[in-house]
C-alpha positions, 0 to 999 in steps of 0.5 A, a space after each residue: 432268767 428262768 431261775 428268777 421266774 421259777 423262784 418267783 412262782 414258787 414264792 408266790 405259791 408258798 405265800 398264797 397257800 394260807 396267806 390271804 387273811 394275813 395279807 388283807 389284815 396287814 394291808 388294813 393296818 397299813 392303810 387305816 390311819 391315814 393323814 393328809 400329809 402322809 397321803 400327799 407324800 406317799 402319792 408323790 413317792 408312788 407317782 415318782 415311778 412315772 419319771 425316775 425309772 425312765 429318766 435314769 437311762 435317758 440321763 445316763 445315756 446323755 451324760 455318757 455321750 457328753 463325757 464320752 464314757 462308753 461304760 455309762 452309755 452301756 449302763 443306760 442300755 442295760 438299765 433300759 433293757 432291765 426295765 423293759 424286761 421287768 415291765 414285761 414280766 410284771 405285766 404278763 404275770 398280771 394278765 395271767 394271775 388276774 388278781 383284783 385290786 384289794 379295794 375291789 375284793 374288800 369294798 368299804 374296808 380300805 381308803 383309796 383316793 383313785 381307782 386303778 384299771 389294771 390287776 393287782 398282782 404283782 405291783 408294777 410300781 414296786 417292780 420298776 422302782 426296785 429295778 431302777 434301784 438295783 441298776 443304779 446300785 450295781 453300776 455305781 457300787 457305792 453305799 451313798 448311792 445304794 442307800 438312797 435309791 433303795 430307800 426311794 424304792 422302799 417308799 414306793 413299795 410302802 406307798 402302794 399299800 398305804 394308798 390301798 392299791 396293793 396287797 403286801 404279797 403284790 409288793 413282795 413279788 414286785 420287789 423280787 421281780 425288780 431286783 
């Protein structure tokens, strides 16, 4: 755990060293040509983080109990503990770093639908999505599970930039924390 945190901090320092201009330029390019259909799709992807990461351990636990599968019940506790740890780390880093959302730092340069009340760095949505995807991929160890769950997690990560909520570096660190 200490290695993960120290590696993440080192990556953050390297990324932030001279990357703020590239960070906002990339975000502007992702955010600028929005369509109503794509916005609806990416809003749905982003909002799925309020359900999927929390439904997975609950459903896994229920199925494990019904089928009397102790490995499945154990997976439900591991995935719940992973989500709790990732969420705590992500939120703690947000409070320590206090990076404003990109639409606050660069007003009138990004298209957003709804403002968020928390800090930007790292992306909590991305952290939860990649934590869930990693839990599922590690437990099931099948490509036909890993590919769709990582595709979903990737769509959540991209949605956070498309919707103007996070810088690319916020998303990258969210991927690292979640994984």
